[in-house]
VEXDREN-2710 file (C-alpha; in Angstrom, 1 decimal):
% VEXDREN-2710
k/r/px/py/pz
1/MET/133.8/141.4/91.8
2/SER/130.1/141.8/92.4
3/ILE/127.4/140.0/90.3
4/HIS/123.8/140.8/89.6
5/TYR/121.2/139.8/92.2
6/ILE/119.5/137.6/89.6
7/ASP/122.7/135.5/89.3
8/VAL/123.0/135.3/93.1
9/ALA/119.4/134.1/93.3
10/ILE/120.2/131.4/90.7
11/ILE/123.2/130.2/92.6
12/ILE/121.2/130.0/95.9
13/GLY/118.3/128.3/94.2
14/TYR/120.5/125.8/92.5
15/PHE/122.2/124.8/95.6
16/ALA/118.9/124.4/97.4
17/VAL/117.6/122.1/94.7
18/VAL/120.8/120.0/94.7
19/VAL/120.9/119.6/98.5
20/LEU/117.1/118.7/98.6
21/LEU/117.5/116.2/95.8
22/GLY/120.5/114.6/97.4
23/ILE/118.6/114.2/100.7
24/TRP/115.5/112.8/99.0
25/VAL/117.6/110.2/97.0
26/SER/119.5/109.3/100.2
27/ARG/116.6/107.2/101.4
28/LYS/117.6/104.5/98.9
29/SER/121.2/104.3/100.2
30/VAL/121.1/103.2/103.8
31/LYS/120.5/99.4/103.6
32/ASP/124.0/98.1/104.0
33/MET/127.7/98.9/103.1
34/ASN/127.4/97.9/99.5
35/SER/124.4/100.1/98.9
36/TYR/126.1/103.0/100.8
37/PHE/129.6/102.8/99.2
38/LEU/128.8/101.3/95.8
39/GLY/125.1/102.0/95.2
40/GLY/124.3/98.3/95.5
41/ASN/126.1/97.8/92.1
42/SER/122.8/98.8/90.6
43/LEU/123.6/102.1/88.8
44/PRO/123.8/102.0/84.9
45/TRP/127.3/102.4/83.5
46/TRP/126.4/105.6/81.6
47/ILE/125.1/107.3/84.8
48/LEU/128.3/106.4/86.6
49/GLY/130.3/107.7/83.6
50/VAL/128.5/111.1/83.7
51/SER/129.0/111.2/87.5
52/ASN/132.7/110.5/87.1
53/ALA/133.0/113.2/84.4
54/SER/131.2/115.7/86.7
55/GLY/133.8/115.0/89.3
56/MET/136.6/116.0/86.9
57/PHE/134.9/119.3/85.9
58/ASP/136.2/121.5/88.7
59/ILE/137.0/125.2/88.9
60/THR/140.7/125.0/89.6
61/GLY/141.3/122.7/86.7
62/THR/139.2/124.9/84.4
63/MET/141.2/127.9/85.4
64/TRP/144.4/126.1/84.6
65/LEU/143.2/124.8/81.3
66/VAL/142.1/128.3/80.2
67/TYR/145.6/129.5/81.1
68/ILE/147.4/126.9/79.1
69/LEU/145.2/127.3/76.1
70/PHE/145.7/131.1/76.2
71/VAL/149.5/130.8/76.3
72/TYR/150.1/127.6/74.2
73/GLY/147.2/127.5/71.9
74/LEU/146.3/124.1/70.4
75/LYS/149.5/122.6/71.6
76/SER/148.1/122.8/75.1
77/VAL/146.0/119.7/74.4
78/PHE/149.1/117.7/75.3
79/ILE/149.9/119.5/78.6
80/PRO/147.2/117.8/80.7
81/TRP/149.1/114.6/80.0
82/LEU/150.9/115.7/83.2
83/TRP/148.0/114.3/85.2
84/PRO/147.8/112.2/82.9
85/ILE/144.3/112.5/81.4
86/PHE/144.7/109.5/79.2
87/ASN/144.7/107.1/82.2
88/GLN/141.0/106.8/81.3
89/ILE/142.0/105.1/78.0
90/PHE/144.0/102.4/79.9
91/LEU/140.9/102.0/82.2
92/MET/138.6/101.7/79.2
93/VAL/140.7/99.2/77.3
94/PHE/141.6/96.7/80.0
95/LEU/142.3/97.9/83.6
96/SER/138.6/98.6/84.6
97/ILE/137.8/95.0/83.5
98/TRP/140.6/93.6/85.6
99/LEU/139.7/95.7/88.6
100/ARG/136.0/94.9/88.5
101/LYS/136.6/91.2/88.2
102/SER/138.0/91.3/91.7
103/LYS/134.5/92.0/93.1
104/VAL/135.7/94.1/96.1
105/MET/134.6/97.3/97.7
106/THR/137.8/99.3/98.0
107/GLY/141.3/99.5/96.7
108/ALA/142.7/98.3/100.0
109/GLU/140.3/95.3/100.0
110/TRP/141.7/94.4/96.5
111/ILE/145.1/93.9/98.1
112/GLU/143.8/90.7/99.8
113/THR/142.8/89.4/96.3
114/ARG/146.4/90.0/95.1
115/PHE/148.5/89.1/98.1
116/GLY/146.3/86.9/100.3
117/LYS/146.1/87.3/104.1
118/GLY/149.7/86.9/105.4
119/GLU/151.9/89.4/107.1
120/GLY/153.1/90.9/103.9
121/ALA/149.5/91.3/102.7
122/ARG/148.6/93.0/106.0
123/LEU/151.5/95.5/105.5
124/ALA/150.4/96.2/101.9
125/HIS/146.8/96.6/103.1
126/ILE/147.9/99.1/105.8
127/ILE/150.0/101.2/103.5
128/VAL/147.1/101.5/100.9
129/VAL/144.7/102.5/103.7
130/ILE/147.1/105.1/105.0
131/PHE/147.7/106.4/101.4
132/ALA/144.0/106.6/100.7
133/LEU/143.1/108.4/104.0
134/ILE/145.9/110.9/103.7
135/SER/144.9/111.6/100.1
136/VAL/141.3/112.1/101.3
137/VAL/142.4/114.7/103.8
138/GLY/144.6/116.3/101.2
139/PHE/141.8/116.6/98.6
140/ILE/139.3/118.0/101.1
141/ALA/141.9/120.6/102.0
142/TYR/142.4/121.3/98.3
143/ASP/138.7/121.7/97.8
144/PHE/138.4/123.9/100.8
145/LYS/141.1/126.3/99.6
146/GLY/139.9/126.4/96.1
147/ILE/136.1/126.8/96.7
148/GLY/136.7/129.5/99.4
149/LYS/138.9/131.7/97.2
150/PHE/136.6/131.3/94.2
151/ALA/133.4/132.1/96.2
152/ALA/135.0/135.1/97.8
153/ILE/135.5/136.6/94.3
154/PHE/131.9/136.4/93.2
155/LEU/129.5/136.1/96.2
156/PRO/128.4/139.5/97.6
157/TRP/128.4/139.1/101.4
158/ASN/132.1/140.0/102.1
159/LEU/132.8/136.8/104.1
160/SER/136.3/135.4/104.3
161/PRO/137.2/132.6/101.9
162/ASP/137.4/130.1/104.8
163/THR/133.9/131.0/105.9
164/TYR/132.5/130.6/102.3
165/ALA/134.3/127.2/102.1
166/ILE/132.8/126.0/105.4
167/ILE/129.3/127.0/104.4
168/LEU/129.4/125.5/100.8
169/MET/131.2/122.3/101.8
170/SER/129.0/121.7/104.8
171/LEU/125.9/122.0/102.6
172/THR/127.3/119.4/100.2
173/ALA/128.4/117.2/103.1
174/ILE/124.7/116.9/104.2
175/TYR/123.6/114.8/101.2
176/ALA/127.0/113.2/100.5
177/ILE/127.2/111.8/104.1
178/LYS/123.5/111.0/104.4
179/GLY/123.0/109.3/101.1
180/GLY/126.3/107.7/100.1
181/MET/127.1/106.7/96.5
182/ILE/123.6/107.0/95.1
183/SER/123.0/110.6/96.4
184/VAL/126.5/111.6/95.2
185/VAL/125.9/110.1/91.7
186/ILE/122.4/111.5/91.1
187/THR/123.3/115.0/92.1
188/GLU/126.5/114.9/90.1
189/VAL/124.5/114.0/87.0
190/LEU/122.3/117.0/87.5
191/GLN/125.4/119.2/88.1
192/PHE/126.9/117.9/84.9
193/LEU/123.8/118.6/82.8
194/VAL/123.7/122.2/84.1
195/MET/127.4/122.7/83.6
196/SER/127.2/121.3/80.0
197/VAL/124.4/123.7/79.0
198/ALA/126.2/126.7/80.4
199/SER/129.5/125.6/78.9
200/ILE/128.1/125.2/75.4
201/ALA/126.4/128.6/75.8
202/VAL/129.7/130.3/76.6
203/GLY/131.2/128.8/73.5
204/ILE/128.4/130.1/71.3
205/ILE/128.6/133.5/72.9
206/ALA/132.4/133.6/72.0
207/MET/131.7/132.6/68.4
208/ASN/129.2/135.4/68.0
209/ALA/131.4/138.0/69.7
210/VAL/134.8/137.2/68.1
211/SER/135.5/136.8/64.4
212/PRO/138.4/134.8/63.1
213/GLU/140.0/138.1/62.0
214/MET/139.7/139.5/65.6
215/LEU/141.4/136.4/67.0
216/ASN/144.2/136.3/64.4
217/ALA/145.1/139.9/65.4
218/VAL/146.0/139.0/69.0
219/ILE/147.7/135.5/68.7
220/PRO/151.2/134.6/67.5
221/ALA/151.9/132.5/64.5
222/GLY/151.5/128.8/65.2
223/TRP/148.9/129.3/68.0
224/LYS/146.2/127.4/66.0
225/GLU/148.5/124.5/65.1
226/ILE/148.4/121.3/67.1
227/THR/151.6/120.0/65.5
228/PHE/155.0/121.0/66.9
229/GLY/158.7/120.7/66.3
230/TRP/161.8/120.5/68.6
231/ASN/161.0/124.0/69.9
232/LEU/157.6/125.4/70.9
233/ASP/158.0/128.3/68.4
234/LEU/155.4/130.6/69.9
235/ASN/156.6/134.2/70.0
236/TRP/154.3/136.7/71.8
237/THR/156.6/139.7/71.3
238/GLY/154.6/142.7/70.3
239/LEU/151.4/141.1/71.5
240/ILE/151.7/140.3/75.2
241/ASP/155.5/140.3/75.8
242/ALA/155.2/138.9/79.3
243/VAL/153.8/135.6/78.0
244/ASN/157.2/134.7/76.7
245/ALA/158.6/135.0/80.2
246/GLN/155.8/132.7/81.4
247/ILE/156.7/130.1/78.8
248/THR/160.3/130.2/79.9
249/LYS/159.2/129.9/83.6
250/ASP/157.1/126.8/82.8
251/GLY/160.0/125.2/81.0
252/TYR/158.0/124.0/78.0
253/GLY/160.2/125.8/75.4
254/LEU/161.8/122.6/74.2
255/PHE/158.4/121.1/73.5
256/THR/159.5/117.7/72.1
257/ILE/161.5/116.9/75.2
258/PHE/158.5/118.0/77.4
259/PHE/156.2/115.8/75.2
260/MET/158.4/112.8/75.6
261/LEU/158.7/113.2/79.4
262/VAL/155.0/113.6/79.9
263/LEU/154.3/110.6/77.6
264/PHE/156.8/108.5/79.5
265/LYS/155.4/109.4/82.9
266/GLY/151.8/109.2/81.7
267/LEU/152.1/105.7/80.2
268/LEU/153.6/104.4/83.5
269/VAL/151.2/106.2/85.8
270/SER/148.3/105.0/83.6
271/ALA/149.5/101.4/83.6
272/ALA/149.5/101.5/87.4
273/GLY/145.7/101.8/87.4
274/PRO/143.5/104.1/89.4
275/ALA/144.6/105.5/92.8
276/PRO/142.2/104.5/95.6
277/ASN/139.8/107.5/95.1
278/TYR/136.4/108.3/93.6
279/ASP/137.5/107.1/90.1
280/MET/138.3/103.6/91.4
281/GLN/135.0/103.6/93.5
282/ARG/132.9/104.2/90.4
283/ILE/134.6/101.3/88.6
284/LEU/133.9/99.0/91.5
285/ALA/130.3/100.3/91.6
286/THR/129.4/99.1/88.1
287/LYS/127.3/96.1/87.5
288/SER/129.9/94.0/85.7
289/PRO/133.4/94.1/84.2
290/LYS/131.9/94.9/80.8
291/GLU/130.0/97.9/82.2
292/ALA/133.1/99.1/84.0
293/ALA/135.0/99.3/80.7
294/LYS/132.1/101.1/79.0
295/MET/131.8/103.5/81.9
296/SER/135.5/104.5/81.7
297/GLY/135.3/105.1/78.0
298/PHE/132.1/107.2/78.4
299/VAL/133.9/109.6/80.7
300/SER/136.1/111.0/77.9
301/LEU/133.2/111.0/75.4
302/VAL/130.9/113.1/77.5
303/LEU/133.4/115.3/79.3
304/PHE/135.5/117.0/76.7
305/LEU/133.0/118.5/74.3
306/PRO/131.2/120.7/76.7
307/ARG/134.2/121.4/78.9
308/TYR/136.4/122.6/76.0
309/MET/133.5/124.6/74.5
310/MET/133.6/126.7/77.7
311/ILE/137.4/126.7/77.9
312/ALA/137.8/127.8/74.3
313/GLY/135.0/130.4/74.7
314/ILE/136.5/132.0/77.8
315/THR/140.0/131.9/76.2
316/VAL/138.9/133.5/73.0
317/LEU/136.9/136.3/74.8
318/ALA/139.9/136.9/77.0
319/LEU/142.4/137.1/74.2
320/VAL/140.4/139.7/72.3
321/PHE/139.0/141.8/75.1
322/LEU/141.4/141.3/78.0
323/SER/144.7/141.7/76.2
324/PRO/145.0/145.5/77.0
325/GLN/144.7/144.8/80.8
326/LEU/147.2/141.9/80.6
327/ILE/149.7/144.1/78.7
328/ALA/149.3/146.8/81.4
329/MET/150.3/144.3/84.1
330/GLY/153.8/144.0/82.6
331/ASP/155.8/141.3/84.2
332/LYS/153.2/140.8/87.0
333/ILE/150.7/139.3/84.6
334/ASP/147.9/137.5/86.4
335/PHE/146.1/134.8/84.4
336/GLU/143.8/134.1/87.4
337/MET/141.8/137.2/86.4
338/VAL/140.8/135.8/83.0
339/LEU/137.7/133.9/84.2
340/PRO/136.3/136.7/86.5
341/PHE/136.9/139.3/83.8
342/VAL/135.1/137.3/81.1
343/LEU/132.2/136.4/83.3
344/LYS/131.8/140.0/84.4
345/ASN/132.1/141.7/81.0
346/GLN/131.1/139.2/78.3
347/ILE/128.5/136.8/79.8
348/PRO/124.9/137.9/80.1
349/VAL/123.0/138.1/83.4
350/GLY/121.4/134.8/84.3
351/LEU/123.9/132.7/82.4
352/VAL/126.6/134.0/84.8
353/GLY/124.6/132.6/87.8
354/LEU/124.1/129.3/86.0
355/LEU/127.7/129.1/85.0
356/LEU/128.9/130.0/88.5
357/ALA/126.5/127.5/90.1
358/GLY/127.7/124.8/87.8
359/LEU/131.3/125.6/88.3
360/ILE/131.0/125.6/92.1
361/ALA/128.8/122.5/92.0
362/ALA/131.2/120.7/89.7
363/PHE/134.1/121.5/92.1
364/MET/131.9/120.3/95.0
365/SER/131.1/117.1/93.2
366/THR/134.7/116.0/93.5
367/TYR/134.5/116.8/97.2
368/ALA/131.3/114.8/97.6
369/ALA/132.9/111.8/96.0
370/THR/135.9/112.1/98.2
371/ILE/133.7/112.2/101.3
372/ASN/132.0/109.0/100.1
373/ALA/135.4/107.3/99.6
374/ALA/136.8/108.0/103.1
375/PRO/134.5/105.9/105.3
376/ALA/134.8/103.0/102.9
377/TYR/138.5/102.6/104.0
378/VAL/138.0/103.2/107.7
379/VAL/134.8/101.1/108.1
380/ASN/135.4/98.3/105.6
381/ASP/139.2/98.0/105.8
382/ILE/139.7/98.7/109.5
383/TYR/136.6/98.5/111.6
384/LYS/134.9/95.6/109.9
385/LYS/138.2/93.7/109.1
386/TYR/139.9/94.0/112.5
387/ILE/137.5/95.3/115.1
388/ASN/133.9/94.1/114.6
389/PRO/133.4/91.8/111.6
390/ASN/129.9/90.7/112.6
391/ALA/128.1/93.9/113.2
392/GLU/124.6/94.7/111.8
393/PRO/124.8/96.2/108.3
394/LYS/123.2/99.5/109.4
395/LYS/125.7/99.8/112.2
396/TYR/128.5/100.0/109.6
397/VAL/126.5/102.7/107.7
398/HIS/126.0/104.7/110.9
399/ILE/129.7/104.5/111.7
400/SER/130.3/105.7/108.2
401/TYR/128.4/108.9/109.0
402/ILE/130.6/109.6/112.0
403/VAL/133.8/108.8/110.0
404/SER/132.7/111.1/107.1
405/ILE/132.0/114.0/109.5
406/ALA/135.4/113.5/111.2
407/PHE/137.3/113.6/107.9
408/VAL/135.4/116.7/106.8
409/ILE/136.4/118.5/110.0
410/ILE/140.0/117.3/109.6
411/GLY/140.1/118.5/106.0
412/PHE/138.7/121.9/107.0
413/VAL/141.4/122.3/109.6
414/PHE/144.2/121.5/107.1
415/GLY/142.5/123.7/104.5
416/MET/142.8/126.6/106.9
417/ILE/146.4/125.8/107.7
418/VAL/147.8/125.6/104.1
419/GLU/148.6/128.9/102.4
420/SER/147.6/128.2/98.8
421/ILE/146.0/125.8/96.4
422/ASN/149.4/125.4/94.7
423/GLN/150.9/124.4/98.0
424/ILE/148.5/121.6/98.6
425/THR/148.4/120.5/95.0
426/LEU/152.2/120.1/94.9
427/TRP/152.1/118.1/98.1
428/ILE/149.5/115.7/96.7
429/VAL/151.2/115.3/93.3
430/ASN/154.7/115.0/94.5
431/ALA/154.6/113.5/98.0
432/LEU/151.6/111.2/97.6
433/TYR/151.5/110.1/94.0
434/GLY/155.3/110.3/93.4
435/GLY/155.7/107.0/95.3
436/TYR/152.6/105.3/94.0
437/THR/153.5/104.3/90.5
438/ALA/156.1/101.5/90.7
439/ALA/154.4/99.2/93.2
440/ASN/151.1/99.6/91.5
441/ILE/152.5/98.7/88.1
442/LEU/154.2/95.6/89.3
443/LYS/151.2/94.4/91.2
444/TRP/149.4/93.8/87.9
445/TYR/152.2/92.6/85.6
446/TRP/154.8/90.8/87.7
447/TRP/153.9/87.6/89.5
448/ARG/156.8/87.7/92.0
449/LEU/155.8/91.0/93.6
450/ASN/154.6/90.1/97.1
451/GLY/153.0/92.0/99.9
452/TYR/156.4/93.0/101.4
453/GLY/157.6/94.2/98.1
454/TYR/154.5/96.3/97.6
455/PHE/154.8/97.8/101.1
456/TRP/158.5/98.7/100.8
457/GLY/158.1/100.0/97.3
458/MET/155.3/102.4/98.4
459/VAL/157.3/103.4/101.5
460/ALA/160.5/104.0/99.5
461/GLY/158.7/105.9/96.8
462/ILE/156.7/108.2/99.1
463/GLY/159.7/108.8/101.3
464/ALA/161.8/109.7/98.3
465/ALA/159.1/112.1/97.1
466/LEU/159.1/113.8/100.5
467/VAL/162.8/114.3/100.7
468/THR/163.6/115.1/97.0
469/PRO/162.3/118.7/97.2
470/VAL/164.5/119.3/100.2
471/LEU/167.7/117.7/98.8
472/LEU/167.1/118.8/95.2
473/PRO/165.0/121.9/95.4
474/SER/165.7/123.0/91.8
475/LEU/164.5/119.6/90.3
476/SER/161.0/119.9/88.9
477/ALA/158.4/117.3/89.8
478/LEU/158.3/116.0/86.2
479/ASN/162.1/115.7/86.0
480/ALA/162.2/114.0/89.4
481/PHE/159.8/111.3/88.3
482/PRO/162.4/108.9/86.9
483/LEU/164.4/109.2/90.2
484/LEU/161.3/108.5/92.3
485/LEU/160.4/105.6/90.1
486/GLY/163.8/104.1/90.4
487/VAL/163.9/104.3/94.2
488/SER/160.5/102.7/94.4
489/ILE/161.3/99.9/92.0
490/ILE/164.4/99.1/94.1
491/GLY/162.1/98.9/97.2
492/CYS/159.7/96.6/95.4
493/ILE/162.3/94.2/94.0
494/ALA/164.3/94.1/97.2
495/GLY/161.3/93.6/99.4
496/SER/160.0/90.8/97.2
497/LEU/163.2/88.9/96.6
498/LEU/164.4/89.0/100.2
499/THR/161.1/87.4/101.3
500/LYS/159.3/84.4/100.1
501/GLN/156.8/84.5/97.3
502/GLU/153.0/84.4/97.9
503/SER/151.5/81.0/97.9
504/ASP/150.6/79.3/94.7
505/GLU/147.0/79.1/95.9
506/VAL/146.7/82.9/96.2
507/LEU/148.6/83.6/92.9
508/ILE/146.6/81.1/90.9
509/LYS/143.3/82.3/92.2
510/PHE/144.2/85.9/91.4
511/TYR/145.6/85.1/88.0
512/THR/142.6/83.0/86.9
513/THR/140.1/85.5/88.3
514/VAL/141.6/88.7/87.0
515/ASN/143.6/87.1/84.1
516/PRO/146.1/89.9/83.4
517/TRP/148.8/89.8/80.8
518/GLY/152.4/90.4/81.8
519/PHE/155.2/88.4/83.4
520/TRP/153.0/85.6/84.8
521/LYS/154.4/82.6/83.0
522/PRO/155.3/80.4/86.1
523/ILE/151.8/80.9/87.4
524/ALA/150.2/80.4/84.0
525/VAL/151.9/77.0/83.7
526/LYS/150.6/76.0/87.1
527/ALA/147.1/77.4/86.4
528/LYS/146.9/75.5/83.1
529/ALA/148.0/72.2/84.9
530/LEU/145.3/72.7/87.5
531/TYR/142.6/73.9/85.1
532/PRO/143.2/72.6/81.6
533/HIS/140.3/74.7/80.3
534/PHE/141.8/78.0/81.5
535/GLU/143.0/80.3/78.7
536/PRO/145.7/82.9/79.7
537/ASN/145.3/86.5/78.5
538/LYS/147.1/86.9/75.2
539/ASN/145.7/90.4/74.3
540/PHE/148.7/92.5/75.1
541/GLY/149.2/93.5/71.4
542/LYS/145.6/94.2/70.8
543/ASP/145.3/96.2/74.0
544/MET/148.3/98.3/73.1
545/ILE/146.9/99.1/69.7
546/ASN/143.6/100.1/71.4
547/VAL/145.4/102.3/73.9
548/ALA/147.3/104.1/71.2
549/THR/144.2/104.5/69.1
550/GLY/142.3/105.6/72.2
551/ILE/144.8/108.3/73.1
552/ILE/144.5/109.8/69.6
553/TRP/140.7/109.5/69.9
554/GLN/140.8/111.4/73.1
555/VAL/143.0/114.2/71.7
556/SER/140.6/114.6/68.8
557/LEU/137.7/115.0/71.3
558/ILE/139.6/117.8/72.9
559/ALA/140.7/119.5/69.7
560/ILE/137.3/119.4/67.9
561/PRO/135.4/121.8/70.3
562/ILE/138.4/124.3/70.3
563/TYR/138.5/124.4/66.5
564/PHE/134.7/124.7/66.4
565/VAL/134.8/127.8/68.6
566/ILE/137.7/129.5/66.8
567/ARG/136.1/128.5/63.5
568/GLU/139.1/126.9/61.9
569/HIS/137.1/124.7/59.6
570/THR/139.9/122.8/57.9
571/TYR/141.4/121.7/61.2
572/LEU/137.9/121.0/62.5
573/TYR/137.1/118.6/59.6
574/ILE/140.5/116.9/60.0
575/GLY/139.7/116.4/63.7
576/ILE/136.3/115.0/62.9
577/GLY/137.8/112.6/60.4
578/VAL/140.4/111.4/63.0
579/LEU/137.6/111.0/65.5
580/VAL/135.5/108.9/63.1
581/LEU/138.4/106.7/62.1
582/THR/139.6/106.0/65.6
583/SER/136.0/105.4/66.7
584/LEU/135.6/102.8/64.0
585/ILE/138.9/101.1/65.0
586/LEU/137.8/101.0/68.7
587/LYS/134.3/99.8/67.7
588/PHE/135.7/96.7/66.0
589/ASN/138.8/96.1/68.0
590/TRP/137.5/96.9/71.5
591/TRP/133.7/97.4/71.9
592/ASN/132.8/94.3/69.8
593/ARG/135.2/92.1/71.7
594/LEU/134.1/93.1/75.2
595/ASP/132.0/90.0/75.8
596/ASP/135.1/87.8/75.3
597/GLU/137.4/90.1/77.2
598/CYS/135.0/90.3/80.2
599/ALA/134.1/86.6/80.4
600/GLU/134.8/85.3/83.9
601/PHE/136.6/82.1/84.5
602/ASP/134.7/79.2/86.1
603/PRO/137.0/76.7/87.8
604/ALA/134.4/74.0/87.4
605/GLY/134.1/74.3/83.6
606/PRO/134.4/76.4/80.5
607/LYS/134.3/80.2/80.7
608/THR/130.9/81.7/81.2
609/LYS/129.8/85.0/79.8
END
């Protein structure tokens, strides 16, 4: 697909501005490791929230969300719980506060806060570093494959996808490596603003081009309804028959069972806290625990309105104007052509270039954040910790440059080796994150988990995730989750109970600093005896009410822009009402109580705010 030279000029100009801005801002980011990796903990929470939202606004995810909205209608708002997207609600309500109270630079460094400095803690530290670095390579390869294929569709120079990927990712690497966190965040804010304007414009174009009657003629009964029964009950027969086969292939026909499975998995994965990636890094970069909570909540608030305006707009245009081409494909229906078709035929010149620049840049922002995360683990958790703990601050920064370049090159190599985006995505989701959940749940909520238990739980879980597809090839990743979880829990419990517990000193310090709720009673008793003024966290019930409210709040944020674009006013007003009600509950039961929730314990006296 070729695009107008004006759109090409907009894309080139946009990238030139972003790279130059990133280089200019980079002069603020080279003082020391804290300024390079965390922006000196000086960035406002709302800027970090927009940056984090930008990192989630990628091309591949957008294509997938268009596909599921096209096929499943409003019920598709629940399918992203596979990731799960509501992990941001757990972070908003309590986990960001707990994580930020630790005052560390990386997820691996946090391990010392929880498990101390013994042999078990070192093993736990090593497995987190390995997990983080492998995931960095995996995500760079994922970005490489995705951006190359996307650029090859639109850009006019007939280069190979790999060549496009090397060019675009190298340009992004210039400012991401040079400037660290501040350069990444500032450029991501610009990218998000551009992407939001283009996305809202796409939604408005769709509203002007497609009437409700035109849409009703091409969708099955129930497509506009967010509620569901035992079965999905969407019949595309006579409209696009091949969609029925796709629903069967996806395995979502028994929608209530699917819903319960994704909810079960999502709650557990969310309770484990963020993986050691760019999301965690932005939490640690905030100024305080209170701002960490606000930042995590702001991500959902700013992300979904513009993103789903675009997703709904593209879907509506595709349903009305692309249906004949999709029907002609028969059983070989290709949903990947939806976005290119809509951009080519329904979006005006100029806006195409802006939208493509924003989509590419949003995809690249995830990559830039990944680059910034990689050296934090090598330099802070390996070089500084074990090799040269007393080097000059700028030396650590310069080594970070070298490490970043090395990981970019390694990621490029793996990107050229893998055959498809789907291949690398399945590897990341199944092999890496399949074994992550159990150990990282228990580290927060069970006092007896020690470094050995954490290590063996991670090893058992990741190992099981690697061999399950070989031994049980017909078992889907979602259905395999309980099995992987069980294996990992056995590793955690056996590794912990067959070795001695962490010292009271380590456990009491962690418990009084972070103050999580959960199964901490033996340590709570000892902490209270040592510090009579210490008050254990008794907010489990309140936090769970806020989590449930927050998940409903997040669903309404997704549904409202879709109903707005398709002009279903009754459902739109219901969605707005739900949003207002849940926002009021969160205002009084979460936001107004943040000062108390985020108060830090002072061993010398009463809590200080």
